[in-house]
N, C-alpha and C positions, 0 to 999 in steps of 0.2 A: 692585279690589277681585270685579271681575267677571270679566276674565281668569282669577283665583286661584277660582277656583268653575268654570270653564270646562277651567283648565291638565291635567287628564288626556286631555284628549278632543282639547286643542290638541297634548298632546306623542305623543296617537296608540295610547293604550293601545284595543287590538280589543276589548277590553269596555264604552269610552263612546266610539262612532265618533262619537258625535250630543252633545251636552248643551247644556242650556238654564236659563240663572239670570237672576237679577232684583239687579241691583246695590241698587235702589230699596230691596228690598222685605226683602235682609241687610242695609246701613248703619245702614236704622229701624230692626230690630230691634234690631245692636249698641249700636244706641247709647242706646235703652230702658236695657241692660244695662247699660251705662256709664252709668247714671244713679244707678242704685245700687250702682258697684263704689271701690271703694276700697283703696289701696297701692301694688300690685303690678298686681293685674286692671286696675283703673284706669288705671295708667300706659299699660298692653297695649295697651289699646281707643282710648285718644285716641291714639299711636300710630302702630295702623293706620289709623281711622278721619281724619289729619290734624284731629286739633283739641282744644279742653278746654275744658273746665265748660258756661258759657251758648253760649258762641262755636258748640263741635259741637251743643250739641239744636238752634239756629239753621237751623243751618246743614243739617245732616238734616232740620230739621220742614219745612224750605222746597227741598226736592228731593220731598219724601212730599208736600206739596200746590200741587206744579207741576201736577198734571194736575185740578186742579177745574176749571177748562173742559173736560172734558169726560165732567165725571162722569155717573154715569146707572145704569142696571139690571143684574147680574150676570146677569139671565138672558135676556140680549140677544144671548148666544151660547151657550144652552143648546139642547143638540144641534150644537155647534157650527159654530151661522149665523154669517154676517159676517151685525153687523148694521145695519140703513139711515145710519144717520149713526154716527160714530163715539162710542166705551166707553172709558172707559176706569176703571173701580170697584175705589179700594184698601179695603179695613178690616182691619182688628185689633181683638185683645181681650187682656185677661190675664184666666185663670181658675185662682185662688188654691182648694185647697185647708182645711179649714173647722180645718186643727191649725196653720193657718200664720195670723202677724203681720204682715199688709204692714206696712211703714214708711208712717207718715201722708205724710209730704212727698216720698214715692218715686208715691204715690200722687194725690196730688194733683198731680201735677210730672205724670204720662202724663193725667192728665182737661183740665191748665187747658193745658201744648203741645201734646199728641196725636191730645188727643180719643178716648181712648182709656178704654170703661169695664174695669168690672173687675167679675168675675164671682166667685159664688161656687160650688163643687161638693165633693163627699165625691170625689174624686179617687181614693176607693180601691173607690169602688161599684162595680159591674156595671153602672150609666149610664154612667157616666164618661164610657169611651169613644164612642159613640153620639153625648155630645153637643160634644166634641167632631169627630168624621167630619160630624156635621149643618151644624154651623160651616160646616165643611172646604165641605160641595158648594156650602151656598148660597150664601158670598162667592163662589163661582168660578161660578157657571150654571149646577154640575153637570160643570165639564171634569174637574176633579177628585173622586176618590170620596169620598176617608176620608183618616181624619188619620196623620200619619209618626209620630207620636209613641206609643211602649209605654207605659203607664202600671202600675206597682207599688206596693209599698209603702211605698217611698222618695221617690214622688212626691209636690211640693208646690206645686209653679208652673208653671203651661204660660201661653209669649207667641205668639199666633195674627198673621200676617197674610197678607195672599191679592190678590193684585192679578188685575186681567183687561183684556184689550185686546183691540179687537174693530176694525176699518174696512177699508173699502173700497178698493180701488185705486182712485187717482185715471185712472187707464186700468187698465179690467179688463184682464185678458187672453182671450185669443179658443180655448175649450176644444178648438176645431178645429185651431189651431194648434200645440195640447199634437203631441209625439212621444217617441217611445225616442232617448234618450242616451246612449251612457255616460258614464261618471261616474267619472272616476279618485281613486282615496283614495290616502292619502298612502303605504302601501306600494307604491306602484306598481298597484298591480291595478284593473281595472275591472269597474265593475255598471253592469246601463242604468236608468236615471231615466226617467220621465216629467219634458221639459225645455218650460215652456209657452215662448213664444213671439211677440215680436210689436217690428216699430218705431215708437222712439218718441224726444221729446225728452227727453234728463236730464244733467246730471250726471252726467260717469263722466271719470277719470283712468288711465290706466296710466305709471303710473314708480313707481322708489323700489324696486323688487321688487313691484309689488301693484299687479292692476285689480279697480277700484269701480267702483261708482253709487252711485245714490239714489232710492232712488222714490217718490214721493210719494202723498200715501193719500189719498182725499175730501176730507178740513177739508188744505190742504196745509200744516198748523204742524206734521205727525204726520209724519212718513217711514220709512225704509226704510234703511237704509244696507248694504249686500253690500262687503261688504272680502273681495277673497281672495289671501292671499299668497300670490309664489314660488315661499316655502319654506318650510310649518308652522312649524318650526323658530327661526324668527327671527321670529316674534310676542310682541311684548314692549305693554306700554300704552301708550309715548311712543313705536310707530309706531305703535300704533291708533289717538290721539290726532292725530295727524302727518296721515294718512290724514283723521280725520273734516273736521281745517284746509282739506285740500288739496280738499276735495267744495264747503266750504261756499264756496272764493275762484273756483271751476269755472264756464267756462261752458253751457251747458247747447249739447251736441250733440248732431245725428241717431244715434242706436247702430241695431244691429238686437240687442235682447237676449232670451239665452237663461236662464233662471232655473228651477231644479229646483219640483217643488212638492213642501216636507215634511209629514210627520207625526210629529211626533219626543214622545218626553213619558218621564216616568223620575222616580225618586226617588233622593235623595243622602242620605246623610250626611256632614256636613258639619266633621267631623272635621278631615281635609289639608284642607280649606280655612281653616279654620282657625288648622291650621299650617301653611300657609302666609303667614300673615294673621301669624303668632307670638303668638297667640291662645292654644295646646295645657292652659297652662297653669288658664288658663279650667273644668277638666273637676278638674283636680285641687286644691289647693287654697286656692281664689280669695277673696276678700274680698268677700260679697256682702253683707254685713247693712246697706248703702240701703236694701239691697229690701225682708229682715223675715228672719223667724229663724222655727225649727217646734219650740214646745218647748224652747226653749235651741240646743239643736243647730245647727250653721252649715249655714249651704243651699250649693249647689255647679251647678254647670253640667250635666248629665246626658247629656241629648240634644239633637241640634241638628240639623236637617232640610229636605229643600225640597225642593218634588213640581215637576214645570213641565211645560209643554202649549207647543209650536209648534203652529201650521197655517196651510201657505201657498200655496194656493190659486189659480185663476185670477181667481178674489172680490175677491182681498184675503186677509187675516190673524186669525188668531183664538190669542188665546195668554195662560195664567193661569202666577201662583206663589203655591208657598204655604212660609213659611216658619213655625219651628214652633223649640220651646223648650223646654224642661227642665230648671226648676229643682229638686234636690232636694236630702234630707237627704243629708250623708257618714258615711259611715264616711266757431279757423276754416275753414270746414263746405265739407269738397267732396265731402259724399256718407257715407252711414250708415258708423259701428265695429263691428266686431261683437262684443260682447262674450260672452259664455258664461260663466256661473259651471260650470263644469262641472271643477272641483277642490273640494281644502275650503278648505270659506268661514265669514265671522263674517256673522253678522246684527245690528244694531243698530236696534232700532227705540228714535225718540227725540222726542223735540221738536222741532223746527228753529230755533228760537232758543238755548236753550241745548246742546242734542247732550245730554240726560242720556238717560245710554241706563236705559227701563224695562225691557227687556228687552235679552241680549245672549245671546247662540246661536254655539254651531262646530256645525258644517251637515259632516262628514267623512264624511257616508254618506247619501244622502238617501233610499235603499232599507233602506235599515232604518230601522225606529219602538221 
């Protein structure tokens, strides 16, 4: 699911040199929609998410709740500051227009299984957009400034979720060792980037067409896996999982590490992502009657967007992701191994125990922001 969200960048589209996604945020939102879907829409969602019924909800509710040990205030990353202690903040809500009658069972499921509140607003009022914007700002500590949803007369329900990640490296990089170095993009051209350097012991591998390393944060249960493929066109979910497993089993070695500083952000209409997942029909004529109705008219997904931020520097990492959906009415050591991430690569921010990807990013050009 995460690779689907960054697929255009992996394929080398010049308009999307870098892409950041949150598989956790996207899957949680789709699961909540699935809880109110029926017929072909429900079947497509269950196929994409890999489960059904209570089993599906429990699976992704556990993924959403996995980050509780690092719960903190999103304000800890305000001003793009790396916090003193690791912070992972997740939040979600549903906003229902006053013309919409939500199904009581769906509302109860949101509260009982997810702890997601439902707010009531006049989504056609001028103040509605500012309300969505303010929630996004507060939930991301200001890393994302406004909502990606455009309200109109058909707007009936808006689902919002947001997550923030902030953590210092276990072994910070010395800014004095950061220097300009060429980075080779997918098309073979090069650009100068600020490359951080340090010697350290780390899990690192070079095999099966990949160069990879794991960088621990201050809490070693949070890590950044850096995965650089020899051939970006060969990147597959299976290949990524294989490399993550290999890193887990690798014995730490001394490496001379080079990692670009990154400042990437952007907004993505998720229609193409949902199409890759076989879910484009959600925008046409799905059965979302389990969510509710508006004045006797059926509901359909009309917008789904994500906004993401990833910053990596000498001190650590700050990241944020917002997902929003609008439902509307239809019409052995001998020395240091040198590893420089100087070609396009993946960043996977995960917990060490399960390797659940909180943030997944493709860095095709660190110089592009």
